[in-house]
Backbone bond lengths (Angstrom), bond angles and torsions (degrees), N, CA, C in turn:
res aa  C-N    CA-C-N  psi(-1)  N-CA   C-N-CA  omega(-1)  CA-C   N-CA-C  phi
1 M - - - 1.439 - - 1.533 108.36 -
2 T 1.314 116.14 132.92 1.458 119.43 -179.52 1.519 109.87 -101.63
3 D 1.311 114.34 142.89 1.462 119.94 176.73 1.521 109.05 -93.70
4 I 1.306 115.93 138.16 1.456 121.45 176.83 1.521 107.56 -92.89
5 S 1.322 115.65 132.59 1.464 119.15 -178.25 1.528 110.07 -66.73
6 P 1.326 116.54 151.92 1.469 119.76 178.95 1.533 112.75 -58.72
7 A 1.332 116.81 -36.08 1.469 119.57 179.75 1.527 110.55 -65.73
8 R 1.317 116.60 -40.81 1.473 120.33 179.39 1.528 110.27 -68.26
9 R 1.315 116.34 -40.06 1.461 120.42 178.22 1.531 110.67 -63.02
10 L 1.330 116.89 -42.80 1.462 121.32 177.57 1.528 110.99 -63.94
11 A 1.330 116.68 -42.16 1.463 120.32 179.22 1.526 110.59 -62.94
12 S 1.314 117.24 -40.53 1.466 120.48 178.08 1.524 110.76 -64.85
13 W 1.306 116.35 -42.06 1.470 121.19 179.54 1.527 110.73 -64.12
14 L 1.322 117.67 -43.65 1.461 121.53 179.27 1.525 111.46 -66.63
15 L 1.319 117.49 -37.32 1.463 120.65 176.31 1.526 110.37 -64.20
16 F 1.315 116.53 -44.04 1.466 120.48 177.75 1.527 110.97 -60.49
17 L 1.328 117.24 -46.04 1.464 120.56 179.29 1.524 111.75 -63.50
18 S 1.324 117.23 -39.30 1.466 120.69 178.04 1.523 111.03 -62.93
19 M 1.319 116.25 -42.06 1.468 119.86 178.47 1.521 110.57 -66.43
20 L 1.310 117.35 -40.07 1.460 121.53 178.95 1.530 111.09 -64.00
21 I 1.312 117.28 -42.70 1.465 121.23 178.18 1.522 110.58 -64.91
22 T 1.331 117.17 -39.45 1.464 120.61 177.98 1.518 110.95 -62.52
23 V 1.323 117.10 -45.12 1.467 120.68 178.07 1.522 110.38 -62.44
24 L 1.314 117.30 -42.14 1.462 121.12 179.11 1.527 111.38 -62.57
25 M 1.318 117.45 -40.81 1.465 120.72 178.42 1.529 111.14 -66.99
26 L 1.320 117.49 -41.10 1.465 120.33 177.98 1.522 110.85 -64.98
27 W 1.323 116.65 -41.35 1.469 120.75 178.27 1.528 110.81 -63.75
28 G 1.319 116.92 -42.21 1.459 120.89 177.34 1.516 111.77 -63.02
29 G 1.334 116.81 -38.92 1.458 120.33 175.96 1.512 111.87 -63.36
30 F 1.327 116.47 -40.82 1.465 120.27 177.77 1.525 110.78 -62.92
31 V 1.324 116.60 -44.02 1.471 120.47 179.14 1.522 109.95 -61.89
32 R 1.321 117.08 -40.82 1.468 120.98 -179.62 1.530 111.16 -66.07
33 I 1.322 117.62 -47.60 1.463 121.69 -176.53 1.525 111.39 -68.87
34 S 1.328 117.48 -37.70 1.468 120.35 -177.64 1.524 112.73 -78.28
35 G 1.339 117.54 -12.75 1.457 120.53 -179.61 1.519 113.23 80.17
36 S 1.319 117.26 8.87 1.465 120.79 -177.91 1.518 112.54 -64.51
37 G 1.303 117.65 -29.72 1.458 121.06 -177.78 1.514 113.74 -69.77
38 L 1.329 117.52 -12.65 1.455 119.90 -178.69 1.522 112.77 -73.85
39 S 1.333 117.16 -12.72 1.467 118.82 -179.63 1.522 111.57 -72.38
40 I 1.322 117.57 -27.80 1.465 121.73 178.86 1.529 107.32 -134.32
41 P 1.339 118.48 81.10 1.458 120.26 -173.81 1.525 115.13 -78.20
42 D 1.324 118.64 -14.03 1.462 119.56 -176.78 1.525 111.45 -108.68
43 W 1.334 115.58 56.54 1.454 123.09 179.11 1.521 109.17 -69.23
44 P 1.311 121.86 144.00 1.445 130.07 5.65 1.520 114.24 -86.83
45 L 1.313 118.61 -13.99 1.461 118.80 175.61 1.519 108.55 -84.03
46 I 1.294 115.84 131.82 1.453 121.81 -177.68 1.514 107.39 -100.73
47 N 1.322 116.10 96.49 1.459 121.99 -177.82 1.524 111.48 58.02
48 G 1.328 116.09 39.78 1.454 121.26 178.64 1.516 114.40 82.06
49 S 1.318 117.63 8.19 1.461 122.00 -178.22 1.521 109.01 -127.64
50 L 1.314 116.62 158.14 1.457 119.93 176.63 1.518 112.41 -80.67
51 L 1.323 117.24 -18.14 1.463 121.60 -179.79 1.522 109.90 -121.17
52 P 1.328 117.30 145.84 1.460 119.45 177.17 1.519 110.53 -73.14
53 P 1.332 117.28 165.55 1.465 118.78 175.64 1.532 109.90 -65.89
54 F 1.315 116.21 142.99 1.459 120.53 -177.39 1.520 113.28 -104.07
55 S 1.311 117.38 -7.36 1.463 119.51 -179.01 1.522 110.01 -107.80
56 E 1.308 115.00 159.31 1.463 120.91 177.63 1.527 110.72 -62.37
57 T 1.332 116.59 -40.42 1.466 119.54 -179.74 1.529 111.27 -67.41
58 G 1.327 116.67 -34.78 1.462 120.10 176.85 1.519 111.66 -63.79
59 W 1.342 116.36 -44.85 1.461 120.18 177.71 1.521 111.00 -65.53
60 Q 1.325 116.85 -37.22 1.461 119.78 179.13 1.529 110.84 -64.71
61 A 1.324 116.64 -39.58 1.467 120.39 178.11 1.525 110.80 -64.03
62 V 1.325 116.73 -41.90 1.461 120.61 178.14 1.527 110.28 -65.04
63 F 1.325 116.31 -42.00 1.462 120.34 179.84 1.526 111.11 -64.35
64 D 1.313 116.88 -39.45 1.466 120.32 177.16 1.531 111.16 -63.22
65 D 1.335 116.39 -38.14 1.468 119.83 176.00 1.528 111.09 -62.86
66 Y 1.337 116.66 -41.71 1.456 120.49 178.77 1.524 111.26 -63.88
67 K 1.335 116.36 -39.56 1.465 119.74 -178.81 1.523 111.32 -64.45
68 T 1.319 117.75 -32.54 1.470 119.45 178.43 1.526 111.60 -83.88
69 A 1.329 118.03 -29.22 1.463 120.74 -177.95 1.526 111.99 -78.32
70 Y 1.322 117.95 -34.26 1.468 120.54 -175.89 1.526 112.68 -59.97
71 P 1.333 119.78 -50.38 1.478 118.41 178.89 1.527 112.80 -62.81
72 A 1.315 116.63 -29.59 1.466 119.21 179.64 1.531 111.19 -71.01
73 L 1.335 116.93 -29.49 1.462 120.87 -178.00 1.523 113.01 -90.11
74 T 1.322 117.03 -20.03 1.462 121.22 -178.65 1.522 109.44 -123.15
75 D 1.294 114.60 -171.82 1.464 118.97 178.53 1.520 112.30 -82.17
76 G 1.300 117.36 0.65 1.444 117.70 176.11 1.464 112.59 132.72
């Protein structure tokens, strides 16, 4: 059995973290460009709850709230 030096172990860990951060940044960019993040704009609480609505009517109610709030926050 071979022992891995602490420096090599640290380098491997830092490489893994760098790759993970890169993937996270790319994923965030995709969410931003695709507009997917607009479905839940008040992260981390989703409409005052920790979980999103699970029913079609719940999502429709949230969407109706967004449709009325958007013109009030922008020029229309």
